[in-house]
A tleap script that builds the chain and sets N, CA, C and O, in Angstrom:
source leaprc.protein.ff14SB
mol = sequence {
  NMET LEU ALA VAL ALA ASP ARG ALA LEU ALA
  LEU ASN PRO SER PHE ALA ARG GLY TRP HIE
  VAL SER GLY LEU LEU ARG MET TRP ALA GLY
  GLU PHE ASP ARG ALA ILE GLU HIE VAL GLN
  THR SER LEU ARG LEU SER PRO ARG VAL ARG
  ALA GLY TRP ALA GLN SER VAL MET GLY GLY
  ALA HIE PHE PHE ALA HIE ARG PHE ASP GLN
  ALA ALA ALA GLU LEU ARG LEU ALA VAL GLN
  GLU GLU PRO SER PHE VAL PRO ALA TYR ARG
  MET LEU ALA ALA CYS TYR ALA GLN MET GLY
  ARG LEU ALA GLU ALA THR ARG VAL ALA GLN
  LEU ILE GLN GLU ARG GLY GLY ILE LEU VAL
  PRO ARG ILE ILE PRO TYR ARG ALA PRO ASP
  HIE ARG GLU LEU PHE LEU SER GLY LEU ARG
  LEU ALA VAL CGLY
}
set mol.1.N position { 0.801 -1.184 0.000 }
set mol.1.CA position { 0.000 0.000 0.000 }
set mol.1.C position { 0.855 1.264 0.000 }
set mol.1.O position { 0.467 2.288 -0.562 }
set mol.2.N position { 2.015 1.180 0.633 }
set mol.2.CA position { 2.902 2.344 0.641 }
set mol.2.C position { 3.351 2.692 -0.770 }
set mol.2.O position { 3.445 3.868 -1.122 }
set mol.3.N position { 3.626 1.682 -1.573 }
set mol.3.CA position { 4.049 1.929 -2.955 }
set mol.3.C position { 2.926 2.598 -3.748 }
set mol.3.O position { 3.184 3.487 -4.560 }
set mol.4.N position { 1.702 2.180 -3.517 }
set mol.4.CA position { 0.567 2.802 -4.204 }
set mol.4.C position { 0.427 4.256 -3.776 }
set mol.4.O position { 0.205 5.133 -4.611 }
set mol.5.N position { 0.556 4.514 -2.488 }
set mol.5.CA position { 0.473 5.889 -1.993 }
set mol.5.C position { 1.588 6.739 -2.570 }
set mol.5.O position { 1.350 7.874 -2.983 }
set mol.6.N position { 2.800 6.207 -2.604 }
set mol.6.CA position { 3.933 6.940 -3.180 }
set mol.6.C position { 3.690 7.253 -4.651 }
set mol.6.O position { 3.999 8.348 -5.120 }
set mol.7.N position { 3.142 6.299 -5.364 }
set mol.7.CA position { 2.852 6.503 -6.795 }
set mol.7.C position { 1.793 7.584 -6.979 }
set mol.7.O position { 1.926 8.447 -7.846 }
set mol.8.N position { 0.744 7.537 -6.165 }
set mol.8.CA position { -0.314 8.549 -6.257 }
set mol.8.C position { 0.248 9.944 -5.989 }
set mol.8.O position { -0.120 10.902 -6.668 }
set mol.9.N position { 1.133 10.060 -5.007 }
set mol.9.CA position { 1.702 11.361 -4.679 }
set mol.9.C position { 2.699 11.823 -5.738 }
set mol.9.O position { 2.844 13.024 -5.966 }
set mol.10.N position { 3.387 10.887 -6.384 }
set mol.10.CA position { 4.287 11.249 -7.486 }
set mol.10.C position { 3.478 11.787 -8.669 }
set mol.10.O position { 3.895 12.728 -9.343 }
set mol.11.N position { 2.320 11.178 -8.908 }
set mol.11.CA position { 1.463 11.631 -10.005 }
set mol.11.C position { 0.762 12.943 -9.688 }
set mol.11.O position { 0.539 13.759 -10.582 }
set mol.12.N position { 0.416 13.152 -8.427 }
set mol.12.CA position { -0.296 14.362 -8.028 }
set mol.12.C position { 0.182 14.812 -6.654 }
set mol.12.O position { -0.429 14.468 -5.642 }
set mol.13.N position { 1.274 15.582 -6.609 }
set mol.13.CA position { 1.823 16.001 -5.322 }
set mol.13.C position { 0.942 16.997 -4.557 }
set mol.13.O position { 1.257 17.345 -3.419 }
set mol.14.N position { -0.137 17.450 -5.156 }
set mol.14.CA position { -1.060 18.362 -4.481 }
set mol.14.C position { -2.280 17.639 -3.912 }
set mol.14.O position { -3.243 18.286 -3.500 }
set mol.15.N position { -2.250 16.321 -3.886 }
set mol.15.CA position { -3.367 15.490 -3.441 }
set mol.15.C position { -3.350 15.395 -1.913 }
set mol.15.O position { -2.716 14.510 -1.339 }
set mol.16.N position { -4.058 16.321 -1.273 }
set mol.16.CA position { -4.022 16.419 0.185 }
set mol.16.C position { -4.459 15.119 0.856 }
set mol.16.O position { -3.809 14.659 1.795 }
set mol.17.N position { -5.549 14.527 0.386 }
set mol.17.CA position { -6.038 13.287 1.000 }
set mol.17.C position { -5.005 12.164 0.841 }
set mol.17.O position { -4.857 11.323 1.727 }
set mol.18.N position { -4.299 12.155 -0.282 }
set mol.18.CA position { -3.243 11.172 -0.498 }
set mol.18.C position { -2.119 11.304 0.523 }
set mol.18.O position { -1.591 10.303 1.005 }
set mol.19.N position { -1.756 12.545 0.851 }
set mol.19.CA position { -0.729 12.767 1.867 }
set mol.19.C position { -1.201 12.276 3.231 }
set mol.19.O position { -0.437 11.695 4.001 }
set mol.20.N position { -2.485 12.526 3.510 }
set mol.20.CA position { -3.032 12.048 4.784 }
set mol.20.C position { -2.996 10.514 4.862 }
set mol.20.O position { -2.538 9.947 5.854 }
set mol.21.N position { -3.478 9.860 3.816 }
set mol.21.CA position { -3.500 8.392 3.804 }
set mol.21.C position { -2.075 7.847 3.884 }
set mol.21.O position { -1.823 6.864 4.581 }
set mol.22.N position { -1.162 8.472 3.185 }
set mol.22.CA position { 0.232 8.047 3.247 }
set mol.22.C position { 0.773 8.176 4.669 }
set mol.22.O position { 1.511 7.309 5.136 }
set mol.23.N position { 0.406 9.256 5.356 }
set mol.23.CA position { 0.837 9.420 6.745 }
set mol.23.C position { 0.279 8.328 7.642 }
set mol.23.O position { 0.990 7.792 8.493 }
set mol.24.N position { -0.990 7.998 7.454 }
set mol.24.CA position { -1.605 6.931 8.242 }
set mol.24.C position { -0.908 5.596 7.986 }
set mol.24.O position { -0.582 4.870 8.925 }
set mol.25.N position { -0.682 5.281 6.725 }
set mol.25.CA position { -0.012 4.023 6.382 }
set mol.25.C position { 1.391 3.966 6.971 }
set mol.25.O position { 1.836 2.922 7.447 }
set mol.26.N position { 2.072 5.087 6.933 }
set mol.26.CA position { 3.439 5.123 7.457 }
set mol.26.C position { 3.452 4.982 8.978 }
set mol.26.O position { 4.370 4.384 9.539 }
set mol.27.N position { 2.434 5.533 9.650 }
set mol.27.CA position { 2.350 5.310 11.095 }
set mol.27.C position { 2.172 3.819 11.362 }
set mol.27.O position { 2.857 3.253 12.214 }
set mol.28.N position { 1.255 3.185 10.638 }
set mol.28.CA position { 1.029 1.748 10.827 }
set mol.28.C position { 2.294 0.952 10.551 }
set mol.28.O position { 2.537 -0.073 11.188 }
set mol.29.N position { 3.104 1.420 9.602 }
set mol.29.CA position { 4.323 0.698 9.221 }
set mol.29.C position { 5.513 1.020 10.122 }
set mol.29.O position { 6.568 0.399 9.992 }
set mol.30.N position { 5.358 1.979 11.029 }
set mol.30.CA position { 6.446 2.302 11.945 }
set mol.30.C position { 7.354 3.427 11.476 }
set mol.30.O position { 8.412 3.645 12.067 }
set mol.31.N position { 6.968 4.146 10.431 }
set mol.31.CA position { 7.751 5.290 9.936 }
set mol.31.C position { 7.169 6.566 10.554 }
set mol.31.O position { 6.490 7.336 9.875 }
set mol.32.N position { 7.436 6.781 11.826 }
set mol.32.CA position { 6.713 7.781 12.589 }
set mol.32.C position { 6.996 9.216 12.171 }
set mol.32.O position { 6.061 9.994 11.985 }
set mol.33.N position { 8.247 9.579 12.022 }
set mol.33.CA position { 8.550 10.961 11.642 }
set mol.33.C position { 8.049 11.264 10.230 }
set mol.33.O position { 7.555 12.358 9.959 }
set mol.34.N position { 8.179 10.313 9.362 }
set mol.34.CA position { 7.674 10.502 7.997 }
set mol.34.C position { 6.142 10.585 7.999 }
set mol.34.O position { 5.566 11.345 7.220 }
set mol.35.N position { 5.488 9.822 8.854 }
set mol.35.CA position { 4.035 9.889 8.975 }
set mol.35.C position { 3.614 11.310 9.360 }
set mol.35.O position { 2.688 11.869 8.772 }
set mol.36.N position { 4.287 11.881 10.333 }
set mol.36.CA position { 3.964 13.245 10.777 }
set mol.36.C position { 4.183 14.239 9.638 }
set mol.36.O position { 3.344 15.108 9.402 }
set mol.37.N position { 5.298 14.112 8.938 }
set mol.37.CA position { 5.577 15.013 7.807 }
set mol.37.C position { 4.480 14.933 6.757 }
set mol.37.O position { 4.034 15.959 6.243 }
set mol.38.N position { 4.043 13.724 6.437 }
set mol.38.CA position { 3.030 13.554 5.390 }
set mol.38.C position { 1.685 14.128 5.828 }
set mol.38.O position { 0.989 14.753 5.027 }
set mol.39.N position { 1.318 13.925 7.073 }
set mol.39.CA position { 0.047 14.466 7.556 }
set mol.39.C position { 0.126 15.995 7.624 }
set mol.39.O position { -0.847 16.674 7.296 }
set mol.40.N position { 1.246 16.533 8.036 }
set mol.40.CA position { 1.405 17.988 8.051 }
set mol.40.C position { 1.307 18.557 6.634 }
set mol.40.O position { 0.732 19.626 6.430 }
set mol.41.N position { 1.864 17.845 5.663 }
set mol.41.CA position { 1.738 18.278 4.268 }
set mol.41.C position { 0.275 18.286 3.849 }
set mol.41.O position { -0.167 19.213 3.169 }
set mol.42.N position { -0.482 17.266 4.245 }
set mol.42.CA position { -1.902 17.224 3.890 }
set mol.42.C position { -2.639 18.423 4.475 }
set mol.42.O position { -3.514 18.989 3.820 }
set mol.43.N position { -2.298 18.812 5.687 }
set mol.43.CA position { -2.946 19.967 6.310 }
set mol.43.C position { -2.558 21.279 5.630 }
set mol.43.O position { -3.384 22.184 5.510 }
set mol.44.N position { -1.314 21.384 5.187 }
set mol.44.CA position { -0.903 22.586 4.462 }
set mol.44.C position { -1.636 22.701 3.125 }
set mol.44.O position { -2.012 23.795 2.703 }
set mol.45.N position { -1.832 21.561 2.469 }
set mol.45.CA position { -2.502 21.569 1.165 }
set mol.45.C position { -4.008 21.783 1.283 }
set mol.45.O position { -4.641 22.244 0.333 }
set mol.46.N position { -4.577 21.459 2.415 }
set mol.46.CA position { -6.014 21.586 2.625 }
set mol.46.C position { -6.275 22.209 3.997 }
set mol.46.O position { -6.744 21.527 4.908 }
set mol.47.N position { -5.971 23.506 4.147 }
set mol.47.CA position { -6.025 24.133 5.474 }
set mol.47.C position { -7.431 24.259 6.067 }
set mol.47.O position { -7.567 24.515 7.263 }
set mol.48.N position { -8.455 24.090 5.274 }
set mol.48.CA position { -9.820 24.229 5.800 }
set mol.48.C position { -10.413 22.912 6.287 }
set mol.48.O position { -11.500 22.896 6.865 }
set mol.49.N position { -9.714 21.824 6.060 }
set mol.49.CA position { -10.218 20.525 6.503 }
set mol.49.C position { -10.193 20.468 8.028 }
set mol.49.O position { -9.319 21.052 8.668 }
set mol.50.N position { -11.159 19.758 8.597 }
set mol.50.CA position { -11.120 19.551 10.047 }
set mol.50.C position { -9.907 18.696 10.372 }
set mol.50.O position { -9.671 17.675 9.727 }
set mol.51.N position { -9.150 19.104 11.352 }
set mol.51.CA position { -7.828 18.514 11.599 }
set mol.51.C position { -7.835 17.341 12.572 }
set mol.51.O position { -6.767 16.796 12.854 }
set mol.52.N position { -8.969 16.933 13.091 }
set mol.52.CA position { -8.992 15.901 14.116 }
set mol.52.C position { -8.368 14.592 13.704 }
set mol.52.O position { -7.587 14.015 14.461 }
set mol.53.N position { -8.695 14.111 12.524 }
set mol.53.CA position { -8.117 12.835 12.082 }
set mol.53.C position { -6.620 12.971 11.879 }
set mol.53.O position { -5.864 12.059 12.213 }
set mol.54.N position { -6.187 14.095 11.339 }
set mol.54.CA position { -4.752 14.316 11.139 }
set mol.54.C position { -4.030 14.359 12.477 }
set mol.54.O position { -2.957 13.774 12.631 }
set mol.55.N position { -4.620 15.054 13.444 }
set mol.55.CA position { -3.995 15.127 14.765 }
set mol.55.C position { -3.957 13.754 15.428 }
set mol.55.O position { -3.040 13.450 16.192 }
set mol.56.N position { -4.945 12.940 15.136 }
set mol.56.CA position { -4.948 11.579 15.665 }
set mol.56.C position { -3.768 10.782 15.114 }
set mol.56.O position { -3.102 10.060 15.857 }
set mol.57.N position { -3.513 10.911 13.825 }
set mol.57.CA position { -2.370 10.210 13.217 }
set mol.57.C position { -1.058 10.731 13.797 }
set mol.57.O position { -0.176 9.950 14.152 }
set mol.58.N position { -0.936 12.052 13.892 }
set mol.58.CA position { 0.298 12.614 14.447 }
set mol.58.C position { 0.472 12.197 15.905 }
set mol.58.O position { 1.580 11.884 16.340 }
set mol.59.N position { -0.626 12.196 16.655 }
set mol.59.CA position { -0.545 11.739 18.044 }
set mol.59.C position { -0.122 10.288 18.137 }
set mol.59.O position { 0.691 9.927 18.988 }
set mol.60.N position { -0.673 9.450 17.263 }
set mol.60.CA position { -0.285 8.041 17.238 }
set mol.60.C position { 1.187 7.863 16.898 }
set mol.60.O position { 1.874 7.034 17.494 }
set mol.61.N position { 1.663 8.644 15.943 }
set mol.61.CA position { 3.078 8.546 15.563 }
set mol.61.C position { 3.981 8.942 16.732 }
set mol.61.O position { 4.983 8.278 16.997 }
set mol.62.N position { 3.631 10.009 17.421 }
set mol.62.CA position { 4.413 10.404 18.599 }
set mol.62.C position { 4.335 9.332 19.687 }
set mol.62.O position { 5.333 9.036 20.343 }
set mol.63.N position { 3.145 8.752 19.876 }
set mol.63.CA position { 2.969 7.706 20.882 }
set mol.63.C position { 3.912 6.539 20.614 }
set mol.63.O position { 4.631 6.103 21.513 }
set mol.64.N position { 3.912 6.037 19.403 }
set mol.64.CA position { 4.739 4.872 19.087 }
set mol.64.C position { 6.230 5.194 19.101 }
set mol.64.O position { 7.064 4.304 19.268 }
set mol.65.N position { 6.559 6.472 18.926 }
set mol.65.CA position { 7.958 6.895 19.025 }
set mol.65.C position { 8.334 7.207 20.478 }
set mol.65.O position { 9.429 7.704 20.744 }
set mol.66.N position { 7.422 6.914 21.418 }
set mol.66.CA position { 7.619 7.122 22.860 }
set mol.66.C position { 7.781 8.593 23.220 }
set mol.66.O position { 8.435 8.930 24.206 }
set mol.67.N position { 7.184 9.464 22.417 }
set mol.67.CA position { 7.132 10.893 22.735 }
set mol.67.C position { 5.729 11.158 23.307 }
set mol.67.O position { 4.894 11.807 22.678 }
set mol.68.N position { 5.505 10.646 24.494 }
set mol.68.CA position { 4.161 10.607 25.065 }
set mol.68.C position { 3.567 11.988 25.334 }
set mol.68.O position { 2.366 12.185 25.150 }
set mol.69.N position { 4.389 12.946 25.768 }
set mol.69.CA position { 3.858 14.293 26.014 }
set mol.69.C position { 3.322 14.914 24.725 }
set mol.69.O position { 2.235 15.491 24.710 }
set mol.70.N position { 4.096 14.790 23.646 }
set mol.70.CA position { 3.643 15.322 22.353 }
set mol.70.C position { 2.423 14.561 21.863 }
set mol.70.O position { 1.500 15.148 21.298 }
set mol.71.N position { 2.421 13.256 22.080 }
set mol.71.CA position { 1.289 12.431 21.669 }
set mol.71.C position { 0.022 12.871 22.379 }
set mol.71.O position { -1.015 13.063 21.745 }
set mol.72.N position { 0.102 13.030 23.684 }
set mol.72.CA position { -1.083 13.414 24.458 }
set mol.72.C position { -1.614 14.770 24.007 }
set mol.72.O position { -2.827 14.956 23.908 }
set mol.73.N position { -0.730 15.707 23.735 }
set mol.73.CA position { -1.170 17.035 23.278 }
set mol.73.C position { -1.927 16.933 21.955 }
set mol.73.O position { -2.997 17.523 21.802 }
set mol.74.N position { -1.375 16.187 21.006 }
set mol.74.CA position { -2.043 16.025 19.701 }
set mol.74.C position { -3.362 15.273 19.850 }
set mol.74.O position { -4.358 15.626 19.219 }
set mol.75.N position { -3.366 14.250 20.674 }
set mol.75.CA position { -4.574 13.432 20.839 }
set mol.75.C position { -5.679 14.198 21.560 }
set mol.75.O position { -6.857 14.007 21.260 }
set mol.76.N position { -5.315 15.056 22.500 }
set mol.76.CA position { -6.340 15.894 23.139 }
set mol.76.C position { -6.982 16.816 22.108 }
set mol.76.O position { -8.198 17.004 22.112 }
set mol.77.N position { -6.174 17.385 21.232 }
set mol.77.CA position { -6.719 18.230 20.161 }
set mol.77.C position { -7.594 17.408 19.210 }
set mol.77.O position { -8.628 17.883 18.742 }
set mol.78.N position { -7.174 16.187 18.933 }
set mol.78.CA position { -7.929 15.320 18.025 }
set mol.78.C position { -9.320 15.028 18.571 }
set mol.78.O position { -10.297 15.082 17.824 }
set mol.79.N position { -9.428 14.722 19.857 }
set mol.79.CA position { -10.738 14.403 20.409 }
set mol.79.C position { -11.597 15.650 20.565 }
set mol.79.O position { -12.824 15.555 20.537 }
set mol.80.N position { -10.986 16.807 20.727 }
set mol.80.CA position { -11.759 18.053 20.747 }
set mol.80.C position { -12.339 18.335 19.363 }
set mol.80.O position { -13.492 18.746 19.235 }
set mol.81.N position { -11.540 18.113 18.346 }
set mol.81.CA position { -11.955 18.396 16.964 }
set mol.81.C position { -12.941 17.363 16.442 }
set mol.81.O position { -13.884 17.714 15.731 }
set mol.82.N position { -12.741 16.101 16.781 }
set mol.82.CA position { -13.595 14.995 16.311 }
set mol.82.C position { -14.059 14.172 17.506 }
set mol.82.O position { -13.551 13.072 17.722 }
set mol.83.N position { -15.008 14.675 18.286 }
set mol.83.CA position { -15.389 13.987 19.528 }
set mol.83.C position { -16.013 12.608 19.338 }
set mol.83.O position { -16.152 11.869 20.313 }
set mol.84.N position { -16.386 12.244 18.141 }
set mol.84.CA position { -16.973 10.914 17.933 }
set mol.84.C position { -15.963 9.912 17.371 }
set mol.84.O position { -16.332 8.769 17.103 }
set mol.85.N position { -14.723 10.300 17.188 }
set mol.85.CA position { -13.700 9.433 16.586 }
set mol.85.C position { -13.025 8.590 17.668 }
set mol.85.O position { -12.047 9.017 18.282 }
set mol.86.N position { -13.556 7.398 17.890 }
set mol.86.CA position { -13.122 6.510 18.978 }
set mol.86.C position { -11.630 6.163 18.909 }
set mol.86.O position { -10.995 6.110 19.962 }
set mol.87.N position { -11.033 5.923 17.733 }
set mol.87.CA position { -9.599 5.577 17.736 }
set mol.87.C position { -8.711 6.615 18.423 }
set mol.87.O position { -7.706 6.251 19.033 }
set mol.88.N position { -9.056 7.877 18.335 }
set mol.88.CA position { -8.251 8.901 19.016 }
set mol.88.C position { -8.362 8.751 20.529 }
set mol.88.O position { -7.372 8.914 21.242 }
set mol.89.N position { -9.557 8.443 21.021 }
set mol.89.CA position { -9.740 8.212 22.454 }
set mol.89.C position { -8.959 6.981 22.919 }
set mol.89.O position { -8.353 6.989 23.990 }
set mol.90.N position { -8.979 5.927 22.103 }
set mol.90.CA position { -8.221 4.712 22.481 }
set mol.90.C position { -6.744 5.030 22.642 }
set mol.90.O position { -6.105 4.649 23.623 }
set mol.91.N position { -6.221 5.741 21.648 }
set mol.91.CA position { -4.794 6.066 21.685 }
set mol.91.C position { -4.491 6.982 22.859 }
set mol.91.O position { -3.443 6.848 23.491 }
set mol.92.N position { -5.398 7.915 23.164 }
set mol.92.CA position { -5.195 8.811 24.299 }
set mol.92.C position { -5.206 8.022 25.609 }
set mol.92.O position { -4.381 8.280 26.486 }
set mol.93.N position { -6.122 7.072 25.755 }
set mol.93.CA position { -6.156 6.242 26.963 }
set mol.93.C position { -4.854 5.458 27.101 }
set mol.93.O position { -4.277 5.408 28.187 }
set mol.94.N position { -4.389 4.849 26.020 }
set mol.94.CA position { -3.137 4.086 26.056 }
set mol.94.C position { -1.954 4.997 26.375 }
set mol.94.O position { -1.044 4.616 27.110 }
set mol.95.N position { -1.979 6.190 25.820 }
set mol.95.CA position { -0.895 7.152 26.042 }
set mol.95.C position { -0.847 7.571 27.509 }
set mol.95.O position { 0.211 7.531 28.137 }
set mol.96.N position { -1.987 7.971 28.049 }
set mol.96.CA position { -2.020 8.344 29.463 }
set mol.96.C position { -1.528 7.189 30.335 }
set mol.96.O position { -0.774 7.405 31.284 }
set mol.97.N position { -1.949 5.976 30.019 }
set mol.97.CA position { -1.524 4.818 30.810 }
set mol.97.C position { -0.010 4.635 30.743 }
set mol.97.O position { 0.631 4.382 31.764 }
set mol.98.N position { 0.557 4.761 29.560 }
set mol.98.CA position { 2.005 4.589 29.412 }
set mol.98.C position { 2.777 5.706 30.113 }
set mol.98.O position { 3.944 5.535 30.467 }
set mol.99.N position { 2.125 6.840 30.309 }
set mol.99.CA position { 2.747 7.964 31.024 }
set mol.99.C position { 2.627 7.798 32.533 }
set mol.99.O position { 3.218 8.568 33.291 }
set mol.100.N position { 1.862 6.791 32.979 }
set mol.100.CA position { 1.631 6.602 34.392 }
set mol.100.C position { 0.473 7.435 34.923 }
set mol.100.O position { 0.259 7.505 36.133 }
set mol.101.N position { -0.265 8.060 34.031 }
set mol.101.CA position { -1.424 8.876 34.407 }
set mol.101.C position { -2.668 7.982 34.352 }
set mol.101.O position { -3.545 8.156 33.506 }
set mol.102.N position { -2.716 7.019 35.281 }
set mol.102.CA position { -3.727 5.965 35.208 }
set mol.102.C position { -5.139 6.467 35.466 }
set mol.102.O position { -6.083 5.946 34.872 }
set mol.103.N position { -5.315 7.448 36.319 }
set mol.103.CA position { -6.672 7.964 36.561 }
set mol.103.C position { -7.235 8.580 35.285 }
set mol.103.O position { -8.406 8.383 34.959 }
set mol.104.N position { -6.403 9.324 34.566 }
set mol.104.CA position { -6.858 9.927 33.303 }
set mol.104.C position { -7.099 8.854 32.246 }
set mol.104.O position { -8.057 8.933 31.478 }
set mol.105.N position { -6.232 7.864 32.213 }
set mol.105.CA position { -6.401 6.763 31.253 }
set mol.105.C position { -7.715 6.036 31.505 }
set mol.105.O position { -8.453 5.725 30.570 }
set mol.106.N position { -8.000 5.769 32.773 }
set mol.106.CA position { -9.238 5.084 33.136 }
set mol.106.C position { -10.454 5.939 32.784 }
set mol.106.O position { -11.464 5.417 32.313 }
set mol.107.N position { -10.364 7.237 33.008 }
set mol.107.CA position { -11.467 8.143 32.682 }
set mol.107.C position { -11.759 8.122 31.182 }
set mol.107.O position { -12.922 8.076 30.780 }
set mol.108.N position { -10.719 8.156 30.355 }
set mol.108.CA position { -10.905 8.120 28.903 }
set mol.108.C position { -11.477 6.768 28.482 }
set mol.108.O position { -12.367 6.713 27.633 }
set mol.109.N position { -10.980 5.685 29.061 }
set mol.109.CA position { -11.500 4.347 28.738 }
set mol.109.C position { -12.983 4.239 29.095 }
set mol.109.O position { -13.770 3.678 28.334 }
set mol.110.N position { -13.355 4.776 30.248 }
set mol.110.CA position { -14.760 4.750 30.656 }
set mol.110.C position { -15.624 5.581 29.713 }
set mol.110.O position { -16.758 5.210 29.410 }
set mol.111.N position { -15.088 6.694 29.257 }
set mol.111.CA position { -15.819 7.547 28.318 }
set mol.111.C position { -16.111 6.795 27.018 }
set mol.111.O position { -17.206 6.901 26.466 }
set mol.112.N position { -15.144 6.049 26.544 }
set mol.112.CA position { -15.340 5.238 25.332 }
set mol.112.C position { -16.487 4.259 25.557 }
set mol.112.O position { -17.395 4.148 24.733 }
set mol.113.N position { -16.435 3.564 26.662 }
set mol.113.CA position { -17.442 2.536 26.944 }
set mol.113.C position { -18.822 3.148 27.187 }
set mol.113.O position { -19.830 2.576 26.772 }
set mol.114.N position { -18.880 4.297 27.852 }
set mol.114.CA position { -20.162 4.967 28.086 }
set mol.114.C position { -20.827 5.386 26.786 }
set mol.114.O position { -22.053 5.394 26.675 }
set mol.115.N position { -20.009 5.731 25.808 }
set mol.115.CA position { -20.538 6.155 24.511 }
set mol.115.C position { -20.835 4.976 23.588 }
set mol.115.O position { -21.194 5.159 22.424 }
set mol.116.N position { -20.682 3.771 24.120 }
set mol.116.CA position { -20.981 2.587 23.327 }
set mol.116.C position { -19.859 2.153 22.400 }
set mol.116.O position { -20.063 1.304 21.532 }
set mol.117.N position { -18.682 2.725 22.575 }
set mol.117.CA position { -17.532 2.352 21.753 }
set mol.117.C position { -16.847 1.108 22.270 }
set mol.117.O position { -17.001 0.739 23.434 }
set mol.118.N position { -16.108 0.479 21.421 }
set mol.118.CA position { -15.342 -0.712 21.782 }
set mol.118.C position { -13.950 -0.262 22.190 }
set mol.118.O position { -13.257 0.403 21.421 }
set mol.119.N position { -13.544 -0.622 23.391 }
set mol.119.CA position { -12.254 -0.172 23.899 }
set mol.119.C position { -11.095 -0.836 23.159 }
set mol.119.O position { -10.175 -0.150 22.713 }
set mol.120.N position { -11.130 -2.142 23.025 }
set mol.120.CA position { -10.043 -2.863 22.349 }
set mol.120.C position { -10.556 -3.322 20.993 }
set mol.120.O position { -11.426 -4.189 20.914 }
set mol.121.N position { -10.019 -2.739 19.925 }
set mol.121.CA position { -10.499 -3.110 18.588 }
set mol.121.C position { -10.099 -4.534 18.221 }
set mol.121.O position { -9.099 -5.059 18.710 }
set mol.122.N position { -10.891 -5.145 17.357 }
set mol.122.CA position { -10.588 -6.512 16.907 }
set mol.122.C position { -9.417 -6.537 15.931 }
set mol.122.O position { -8.684 -7.523 15.860 }
set mol.123.N position { -9.245 -5.468 15.191 }
set mol.123.CA position { -8.153 -5.397 14.224 }
set mol.123.C position { -7.168 -4.331 14.688 }
set mol.123.O position { -7.537 -3.177 14.908 }
set mol.124.N position { -5.927 -4.733 14.831 }
set mol.124.CA position { -4.851 -3.822 15.230 }
set mol.124.C position { -3.932 -3.678 14.014 }
set mol.124.O position { -3.259 -4.637 13.636 }
set mol.125.N position { -3.895 -2.482 13.394 }
set mol.125.CA position { -3.164 -2.347 12.131 }
set mol.125.C position { -1.658 -2.140 12.256 }
set mol.125.O position { -0.973 -2.056 11.236 }
set mol.126.N position { -1.130 -2.056 13.451 }
set mol.126.CA position { 0.283 -1.736 13.624 }
set mol.126.C position { 1.130 -2.962 13.296 }
set mol.126.O position { 0.914 -4.044 13.842 }
set mol.127.N position { 2.072 -2.782 12.418 }
set mol.127.CA position { 2.838 -3.892 11.847 }
set mol.127.C position { 3.770 -4.562 12.848 }
set mol.127.O position { 3.845 -5.789 12.901 }
set mol.128.N position { 4.465 -3.781 13.623 }
set mol.128.CA position { 5.487 -4.338 14.517 }
set mol.128.C position { 4.856 -4.849 15.816 }
set mol.128.O position { 4.023 -4.165 16.409 }
set mol.129.N position { 5.245 -6.031 16.251 }
set mol.129.CA position { 4.685 -6.579 17.501 }
set mol.129.C position { 4.892 -5.674 18.710 }
set mol.129.O position { 4.010 -5.587 19.565 }
set mol.130.N position { 6.038 -4.997 18.803 }
set mol.130.CA position { 6.274 -4.134 19.957 }
set mol.130.C position { 5.358 -2.910 19.941 }
set mol.130.O position { 5.006 -2.390 20.999 }
set mol.131.N position { 4.967 -2.444 18.744 }
set mol.131.CA position { 4.020 -1.323 18.662 }
set mol.131.C position { 2.628 -1.780 19.098 }
set mol.131.O position { 1.934 -1.080 19.835 }
set mol.132.N position { 2.235 -2.957 18.634 }
set mol.132.CA position { 0.936 -3.507 19.060 }
set mol.132.C position { 0.914 -3.681 20.580 }
set mol.132.O position { -0.070 -3.342 21.239 }
set mol.133.N position { 1.994 -4.205 21.119 }
set mol.133.CA position { 2.047 -4.450 22.562 }
set mol.133.C position { 2.043 -3.137 23.353 }
set mol.133.O position { 1.410 -3.067 24.407 }
set mol.134.N position { 2.726 -2.108 22.877 }
set mol.134.CA position { 2.712 -0.811 23.554 }
set mol.134.C position { 1.279 -0.283 23.637 }
set mol.134.O position { 0.842 0.189 24.686 }
set mol.135.N position { 0.556 -0.368 22.524 }
set mol.135.CA position { -0.830 0.093 22.464 }
set mol.135.C position { -1.729 -0.763 23.360 }
set mol.135.O position { -2.469 -0.228 24.187 }
set mol.136.N position { -1.670 -2.076 23.200 }
set mol.136.CA position { -2.548 -2.957 23.961 }
set mol.136.C position { -2.228 -2.945 25.458 }
set mol.136.O position { -3.141 -2.991 26.281 }
set mol.137.N position { -0.968 -2.886 25.811 }
set mol.137.CA position { -0.634 -2.832 27.242 }
set mol.137.C position { -1.135 -1.531 27.858 }
set mol.137.O position { -1.553 -1.512 29.015 }
set mol.138.N position { -1.095 -0.459 27.100 }
set mol.138.CA position { -1.657 0.798 27.573 }
set mol.138.C position { -3.144 0.678 27.816 }
set mol.138.O position { -3.646 1.160 28.832 }
set mol.139.N position { -3.864 0.039 26.895 }
set mol.139.CA position { -5.306 -0.153 27.088 }
set mol.139.C position { -5.586 -1.054 28.288 }
set mol.139.O position { -6.526 -0.810 29.044 }
set mol.140.N position { -4.766 -2.102 28.463 }
set mol.140.CA position { -4.953 -2.978 29.624 }
set mol.140.C position { -4.750 -2.206 30.925 }
set mol.140.O position { -5.496 -2.397 31.886 }
set mol.141.N position { -3.763 -1.352 30.956 }
set mol.141.CA position { -3.528 -0.530 32.154 }
set mol.141.C position { -4.685 0.432 32.389 }
set mol.141.O position { -5.041 0.710 33.534 }
set mol.142.N position { -5.265 0.936 31.319 }
set mol.142.CA position { -6.352 1.903 31.431 }
set mol.142.C position { -7.598 1.312 32.057 }
set mol.142.O position { -8.357 2.019 32.720 }
set mol.143.N position { -7.817 0.023 31.854 }
set mol.143.CA position { -9.019 -0.599 32.416 }
set mol.143.C position { -8.732 -1.281 33.752 }
set mol.143.O position { -9.638 -1.830 34.380 }
set mol.144.N position { -7.493 -1.247 34.177 }
set mol.144.CA position { -7.169 -1.792 35.499 }
set mol.144.C position { -6.799 -3.178 35.393 }
set mol.144.O position { -6.491 -3.814 36.401 }
savepdb mol mol.pdb
quit
């Protein structure tokens, strides 16, 4: 999929949605700094788009790179911008848990469940086992 995204961007470097998708794919693949760059490019190309999903990707990239403070800041903005986007809440709960902020992690996890969301998704798209474990262990800590 990365090759397809690269090809699409080579053909149309002004394709904002393509930059966003490329950033998401790169986060899943473990290319965290490049993921952030691609999502930032998408926002520059389409400044009027709601930024919540982009901030969620950037927050996820920071989370997996163990930059938890930056991750939490981006993820808080993501949930403010897109309050119904459950993946951002999941990542925020895992992030708070990994930071040792367990009360906040538990509060976010409870919020997901109160809204009828699924706390632990059935499909985890992160390629590397250690990235999956960082995310899942954070969610486990969040629920106690």
